[in-house]
N, C-alpha and C positions, 0 to 999 in steps of 0.2 A: 339613424334615429333623428326624428325632427324634434329639436329642442324647443321648450317653451320660450326660453330667452337665450339669445346667442349674441355676444358682443365681440367685435374684432377691432382692437386698437382704437376704441372709442375715446374721443378727446373733446373737451370743451374749454375754450379760451375766451376770456372777456377782455375787451379793449376799454381801458379806463382813462378818461380825460383828467390829467393832473392840473391842479391849480395851486400856484405858489401864493404865499401870504403877501399882503400889501397891495395898494392901489395900482402902483406902476406894473407889477407883475400880473395883476388881474387884467389891465388894459392890454398888455402884450399877449395875454392868453386869448383875447378876442380875435387876434389876427393869426397867431400861430400857436395852436394848442399842442401841448406835450402829451403824448399818449404812452400808456404803459400796458403791457400784456400781463394778465393774471391767469395762470393756468389752474382751473378748478378741477379738471379731470384730465389725467395723462395716460393715453394708450391703454385703456382697460380692456382686457380680453377675458371672457368667461362663458361658460355654458351651464344652463340650469334645465334639468329635465322636468317634464310635466308632473305635477303633483308634489314637487319638492317644496319644503319650507326652509328657506335659507336666511340666516341672520346676516345683515349687512352692517358692519360695525365700524366705528371710527369716531374720533373726537370732533368737536364742533369745527366746521371749516374744512373737514377732510375731503368733501366732495360727494357725500352720501345723497343729500337732497338734490344736488345738481344731476347726479346720475339718474335718480328716480324721475326727475322731470324730463330728462331726455327719453327715458324708457316709456313714459306715458304720453310723449308727444308734445309737451309744453315747451320744450327747448330743442333747437336744432343743433346737432353736434357740429363742432368745428371741423373734425376729421374722423375717419374711421367709419364703421358700420355697426348698426345695432338692429336686430330682428326680434320682434316679440310676436309669437304665434305666426311667424312667417311674414309679418308686416313690418315695414319701416315706420316706426312711430311718428316721426316728424311729418309724415304725409297726412296723418290724422284721417285716415279713411274710416267711413262710417262703420264698416264691418269690424274694423279693429277696435274702435271706441266702444262698441257694444260688448266687447269681450274682456275689457280691462277696467280696473278702478284704482284710484289714488286716494288714500285716506291719510290725512295729516292731523296731528293733535293740535296744531297751531292755526288751522284754517277752518272757516265755517262755510259749509255748502248749503245749509238749510236757510230758508227765508226767515229772517229774524222775527218778524212781527206776526206770523201766522202759525197755527199748530203744526207740529211735525208731520201729522198724517196728511195735511194738505200738500206739504213738500213731497211726500211720498207719491202723491197723485201726479205731481209735476214730473217726477222722474219716470213714472210709468208711461207718460205720454212721450217724453224725450227719447227714452230707450225703446219705445214701441213694444212694451212687454204685454204678452197676452193677458187679457183681463182676468181670466180664471186663475192663471199661474200667479199673477200679481196678488190677488186676494189670498191665495194659499200661502204665498211667501210672507206677506205682511202678517198674517195670523201666526205663522211659525215663529217669526222673529219677535213678535210681541210677547209670545209665551216664553221663549228661551231667554230673552233679555229683560223680561219683566217690565214691559213698556206700557202696560194697560192704562195707567194714569197719565203717563208722560206724553203720549202722542197727541193728546187732546189740549195740551197747554201750549201757549205761544212759546216759541224757542227761547226768547229773551228771559223767560221766567225759569228756565231750567238751570240747575247747577252744572258745573263743568263736567262732573261724572255722568249726570243724566243726559247732557247734550252729547257727550261722546258716544254713549250707547245708541242714541237715535241717529247720530251721524253715521255710524258703522252700519246700522240697519239700512239707512237710505242708500249708502254706497254699494250695498250688495243686493238690492232689490232685483236687479237685472241678471243676477247669478253669473257674475264675471268668471272667466277662466283664469285670469291672472290678477293677483292683488298686490299692489304696491302700498305698503303700510309704513308711514313715516311717523314714528313716535305715537302709535295709537293709544298708549296708556299714559301719556304725559300728564302729570299733575293729578292723577287719580289715586284714591286711597287703595290700600292693599286688597280688600275684598273686591273692589270694582276691577282692579287689574286682573285678578284671578278669573273673574267672570268673563272679561273680554278675551283673555287667553283661551279659556275653555270654548267660547263661541268660535274663535278662529280655528281651533283644532277640529271642532265638529264640522265646520263648513268645509275645511280641507278634506276630511275623511268622507264626507257625503258627496261632494261634487268633484273631487280630484283636482282642486284648484292649486295653481302654483302661487306661492307666497314669497315675496321678498320683503323682509322686515328690518327696519332700523329701530333701535331702541337704546336708551341709556340705562334701562332697567335690565340687569343681567338675568333677573328671574324670568323675564319674557323670553330671552334667548334660550335659557336652559330648559324651559318648559316646552318650547315649540320647535327648536332647531337642532337637528343632528349636524348640519353643515353650517359653517360660518365663513364669511368673506370679510377680511379686515382691510380697510382702506385708510391711508394716511397721506396727507399732502397730495391727494388726487391719484395715488398709485396703490395697487394691491400689494399688501404685505404678506397676506396668508389666505389660502383658499383650501379648505379641507374640513375633516371631521372635527367637531368641537373637542372630542377627547384627544385628538392628535395635537390640537393647539395647546392644550394644557401640558402635554408631555414635551412638546418642542420648546416651549418658552419658560418652563419652570423645571429646575433640576432637583426639586424637593417635593416631599409629601409632608402632611401634618399627622402626627400621632397624638390623639387626645386621650388622656388618662385620668381616671378618677380614683386616686389611691385611697386606701382605707386610713392611712396615716397622713393627714394633711401637712404635717411638718417635714415629710420626707423631701430630700433634695434630689431633683431629677435633672439638674443642669449637666451632670456628667453624661447623660444619655443623648442630649441634643440641645439646640437653642430654644429656650423658653420664650414663646411668643405671647402667651396670655395665661392668666389664671382667673377663673370665674366660678364662684360657687363650688369650689372644690375640684373643678375640672381644669386640668393643666394641658395646654397645647404646646407640643414640641415640633420644631422644624427639623426634618431629617433628610439628608441627601437621598435621592431615590435608590441608589445602589446599596445604601446601608440599611434601608428599611427592614428587610428580613432579619438581619443580624440584631439590630437594635430592638426590634419587636420581641425576639426570642429572649433577649437579656431582661427586658422589662417584665415580661410575663414570668420569668424565673425568679427575679429578684424582688419585685414589688407586689405585695398583696394589694388587690384593687377591686373596686366595685364595677368598673367599666373600662373598656379599652376599644378604641376604633382607630382605623387608618383612613385618612381622608385626603382627597385632592385639595390643593389650595383654592381659596375662593376665586371664582372666575373673574371678579373685578381686578384682583391682583394680577392675574394672567394678562388681561387686556392692557393694563397699565404698562406691563413689561413690553408687550408688543409695540405699543405707541412709543415707548421710550427708545426702543431699538430703531424704530422708523425715524425718529427725530435725530438720533445719532448718525444714521446713514445719510440723512439729508444734509446735516451740517458738515459732514466730512466730504 
């Protein structure tokens, strides 16, 4: 099988010039500079099949953005090898660049002082998109993302959410086969986040595009990704199904009960995590869930009863904590 993305021991190390405090140290630094190696990414190996949507997770400074920049050809790896659609990204071949896109929530690719529709025209020329296909795609994105009024305004007049919508539309006008999305919903309100997620899912389904997504919003990951890769200190801690991540890094589930008698004491059944509007959340070891559930249902009259996995945010924090412990040891 030819993978959409294939990495073998890909690494990136930066050489940083250190400067000590004080005039004398600064003068010495002009003659003999002290250099330090900073490993941003360390020997990452992975394979992603065509059409997969994969969550790429990690705390700030974990190496996510550095990896995406290497995959999109903006950075040259220090060692190892990466292939995207069979191309080595750092060579930045024209045929490769026409098939990928990089979208970041913190960068602006549109021309600030002109309407977004004019930037669309620029992209059409840069990527040499067939004129008829370009018009069809623009009309499609305008309708799906509700850009009718926005594309005629200078980009500087758009709100963050409005700008992000037109940024994504511009980035996908050439219908790329691989999407590198770095925090695409950063700073957006909840309805806008949902709209962007729905658009990404529809694009993936329609064009069979491969998507590598980083996000601090776990709702993005849960809505779009079956598989997740967790990176910390430049190394991969986990690569697998999101459901397996939950089971591997949490030894408990949560039972949420709404008893008819709000004064009932449920602490003997498990650790009480929260109480809200009559709903009580209990933390129960996974192996004990069937037994505890049976006891609760037999002993406590209730309006509602559910068994849930722990919040994905808690799971990710546990993964990061384990990665930090392994690094320090």
